[in-house]
SEROKE-356039 format. One line per field, with one value per residue (C-alpha): residue number from 1; x, z, y. Coordinates in Angstrom, 2 decimals. Example, Ala and Ser with C-alpha at 12.3 -4.5 7.8 and 13.67 -1.06 7.14 Angstrom:
# residues 2
nr: [1,2]
xx: [12.30,13.67]
zz: [7.80,7.14]
yy: [-4.50,-1.06]
***
This chain:
# residues 232
nr: [1,2,3,4,5,6,7,8,9,10,11,12,13,14,15,16,17,18,19,20,21,22,23,24,25,26,27,28,29,30,31,32,33,34,35,36,37,38,39,40,41,42,43,44,45,46,47,48,49,50,51,52,53,54,55,56,57,58,59,60,61,62,63,64,65,66,67,68,69,70,71,72,73,74,75,76,77,78,79,80,81,82,83,84,85,86,87,88,89,90,91,92,93,94,95,96,97,98,99,100,101,102,103,104,105,106,107,108,109,110,111,112,113,114,115,116,117,118,119,120,121,122,123,124,125,126,127,128,129,130,131,132,133,134,135,136,137,138,139,140,141,142,143,144,145,146,147,148,149,150,151,152,153,154,155,156,157,158,159,160,161,162,163,164,165,166,167,168,169,170,171,172,173,174,175,176,177,178,179,180,181,182,183,184,185,186,187,188,189,190,191,192,193,194,195,196,197,198,199,200,201,202,203,204,205,206,207,208,209,210,211,212,213,214,215,216,217,218,219,220,221,222,223,224,225,226,227,228,229,230,231,232]
xx: [0.00,2.85,4.61,1.46,0.92,4.57,4.43,1.20,2.45,5.64,3.68,1.50,4.52,6.23,3.08,2.37,5.67,4.93,5.87,3.08,2.80,0.75,-0.52,-1.00,-3.77,-5.80,-7.64,-10.87,-12.18,-15.95,-17.18,-20.39,-19.88,-19.44,-16.53,-13.11,-12.69,-15.23,-12.81,-9.59,-7.60,-6.00,-4.31,-5.95,-4.85,-4.72,-7.01,-9.32,-9.95,-12.89,-12.23,-15.07,-14.02,-17.55,-17.40,-20.57,-18.71,-15.06,-15.31,-18.51,-18.81,-21.86,-22.45,-21.91,-23.02,-20.51,-21.98,-20.50,-20.07,-18.62,-21.47,-22.79,-25.57,-25.27,-28.02,-27.80,-28.36,-25.81,-23.61,-21.13,-21.43,-18.33,-18.99,-17.26,-16.70,-15.20,-14.41,-12.72,-13.57,-11.10,-11.91,-9.52,-10.12,-9.99,-12.57,-14.23,-16.49,-18.81,-19.26,-22.23,-23.05,-26.38,-26.93,-26.62,-28.19,-27.56,-23.77,-22.10,-20.61,-16.93,-15.85,-12.88,-11.45,-8.92,-6.36,-3.69,-2.24,0.20,3.56,5.91,8.31,5.54,4.78,6.33,7.63,7.55,10.76,10.45,10.75,14.29,14.08,15.34,12.11,10.94,7.35,7.99,9.00,5.95,3.69,5.24,4.53,0.95,0.54,1.84,-0.56,-3.46,-2.56,-2.45,-5.87,-7.28,-5.90,-7.34,-10.79,-10.60,-9.62,-12.55,-14.91,-13.57,-13.83,-17.38,-18.33,-16.78,-18.61,-21.91,-21.22,-20.39,-23.54,-25.66,-23.94,-24.56,-28.28,-28.45,-26.64,-28.94,-31.94,-30.38,-29.85,-33.48,-34.62,-32.42,-33.79,-37.30,-36.27,-35.10,-38.72,-39.04,-35.43,-32.26,-29.66,-26.22,-26.11,-22.84,-20.81,-23.29,-23.31,-19.51,-19.44,-21.94,-19.93,-16.71,-18.34,-19.85,-16.43,-14.89,-17.67,-17.13,-13.39,-13.80,-16.35,-13.95,-11.16,-13.44,-14.49,-10.84,-9.90,-12.91,-11.95,-8.39,-9.71,-12.08,-9.28,-7.05,-9.88,-10.58,-6.93,-6.76,-10.04,-9.15,-5.48,-5.27,-8.77,-9.50]
zz: [0.00,0.90,-2.34,-4.30,-2.58,-3.14,-6.80,-7.39,-5.61,-7.68,-10.88,-10.16,-9.54,-12.73,-14.82,-13.71,-15.07,-14.26,-11.45,-9.04,-7.57,-4.76,-4.03,-0.69,1.72,3.58,6.73,7.92,11.34,11.85,15.40,17.18,15.94,12.29,9.87,11.06,7.90,5.58,2.67,1.50,-1.72,-3.19,-6.35,-8.73,-7.66,-3.95,-1.48,1.26,4.29,6.62,10.20,12.68,16.14,17.53,20.50,22.51,24.86,25.24,22.41,20.49,17.71,16.63,12.96,10.40,6.77,4.37,0.97,-1.71,-5.16,-6.50,-5.44,-8.07,-8.82,-7.76,-6.39,-4.76,-1.36,-1.81,1.27,3.11,6.84,9.01,12.20,14.76,12.11,9.56,11.15,8.07,4.41,1.73,-1.65,-4.54,-5.78,-9.49,-9.61,-7.28,-4.75,-1.93,0.92,3.30,6.47,5.56,9.18,10.50,7.93,10.03,9.63,7.11,4.15,3.30,-0.14,-1.76,-4.62,-7.11,-7.70,-9.56,-10.57,-8.43,-10.19,-10.29,-7.93,-5.32,-5.31,-3.52,-6.03,-5.43,-6.69,-9.57,-8.83,-9.61,-8.61,-10.80,-10.83,-14.42,-15.61,-17.10,-13.70,-12.07,-14.76,-14.13,-10.41,-11.26,-13.38,-10.47,-8.04,-10.44,-10.68,-6.87,-6.72,-9.24,-7.23,-4.05,-5.63,-6.78,-3.25,-1.85,-4.22,-3.09,0.58,0.13,-1.46,1.46,3.95,2.19,2.26,5.98,6.66,4.84,6.73,9.99,9.16,8.56,11.79,13.72,12.23,13.16,16.70,16.87,15.79,18.42,21.10,20.13,20.57,24.09,25.11,25.07,25.46,27.04,24.36,24.88,22.39,23.68,20.64,18.29,20.28,20.32,16.59,15.95,18.06,16.28,12.87,13.91,15.04,11.78,9.82,11.69,11.09,7.33,7.20,8.96,6.57,3.61,4.95,5.53,1.96,0.67,2.62,1.25,-2.29,-1.91,-0.53,-3.48,-5.92,-4.16,-4.38,-8.09,-8.76,-6.79,-7.61,-11.13,-12.28,-13.36]
yy: [0.00,2.40,1.52,2.33,5.71,6.71,5.75,7.64,10.76,10.84,10.23,13.25,15.47,14.33,14.65,18.24,19.51,23.18,25.54,26.53,30.02,31.42,34.94,36.65,35.64,38.26,37.19,38.82,37.88,37.60,38.27,39.25,42.83,41.91,41.86,42.97,45.09,46.67,47.26,45.67,46.07,42.96,41.80,39.38,35.91,36.74,34.97,36.19,33.97,34.59,33.38,32.84,34.15,34.51,32.13,31.51,29.11,28.24,25.71,26.51,29.08,31.04,30.10,32.87,32.65,34.19,34.99,32.73,34.34,31.08,28.77,26.34,26.97,30.62,32.82,36.23,34.58,31.78,31.43,29.21,28.54,28.86,26.86,24.65,21.99,24.42,27.80,29.33,29.84,30.96,32.53,33.16,36.69,37.49,40.31,42.82,41.13,42.17,39.71,39.68,37.76,36.13,35.01,38.57,40.87,44.00,43.61,45.89,43.99,43.87,45.09,43.37,45.42,44.12,46.87,44.94,41.58,39.67,39.54,36.57,38.38,38.68,34.98,32.06,29.54,25.81,24.14,21.72,18.01,16.85,13.19,10.37,8.35,7.87,7.82,4.37,2.99,4.54,3.09,-0.34,0.05,1.01,-2.13,-4.22,-2.55,-3.10,-6.80,-7.01,-5.39,-7.88,-10.79,-9.30,-9.02,-12.65,-13.70,-11.72,-13.54,-16.93,-15.96,-14.70,-18.03,-19.88,-17.66,-18.36,-22.08,-21.96,-19.96,-22.56,-25.34,-23.49,-23.22,-26.96,-27.69,-25.36,-27.15,-30.49,-29.23,-28.15,-31.62,-33.20,-30.89,-31.94,-35.57,-34.74,-34.39,-38.19,-39.22,-37.97,-37.34,-35.85,-32.99,-31.55,-32.77,-31.10,-27.88,-27.77,-28.41,-25.62,-23.18,-24.13,-23.70,-20.38,-19.13,-20.33,-18.64,-15.34,-15.58,-16.09,-13.28,-10.92,-11.89,-11.25,-7.84,-6.88,-7.82,-5.96,-2.83,-3.00,-3.37,-0.42,1.77,0.92,1.66,4.98,6.01,5.19,7.04,10.18,10.39,8.99,9.88,6.27]
***
């Protein structure tokens, strides 16, 4: 699994092949009195981060609803809540925007005006990847991981079949035990061997079922990684 994640991460870096740059981030606190600022001037490409600092207890925040000009689909009242679970919200600014607090309509809005464009000299540059791992080697690793995933799925199928068989056998044994218990009404029969056998089979069934679920979880994780990271 670690080998797969490393290979995929390197493949993404190699495949990008371009230098990333980042503009400046401006933070605006939102409290019980409203926005910290009512106007800021930024460059196109900068970001604005709204931070909820309106605590109603030591750990709980009062929700605030920051208008969202980038919502899909967009309406004039579109907003994003900043709460305990997600106390900040960041927007990349490319044009003039006015942000409102839709939860507190009496608060004055904050106007974000674009006054220029961030130049290359103002940005932090991420160094290009200079490792010696080739795309061919990464593709070979990916093929190996895909083969491992296929084998894992086949193993899961076999284990599921075995679990089903054990479950059917357990049903038959339970029915047999019931019949024997009915016979005990007229005769004393030692059913201890049958009970022990049923318990042993039930434990074996649970063990195989757990193994199958573990394999299935591993397979799903590998599929999720390939879908999210490689876009398969």
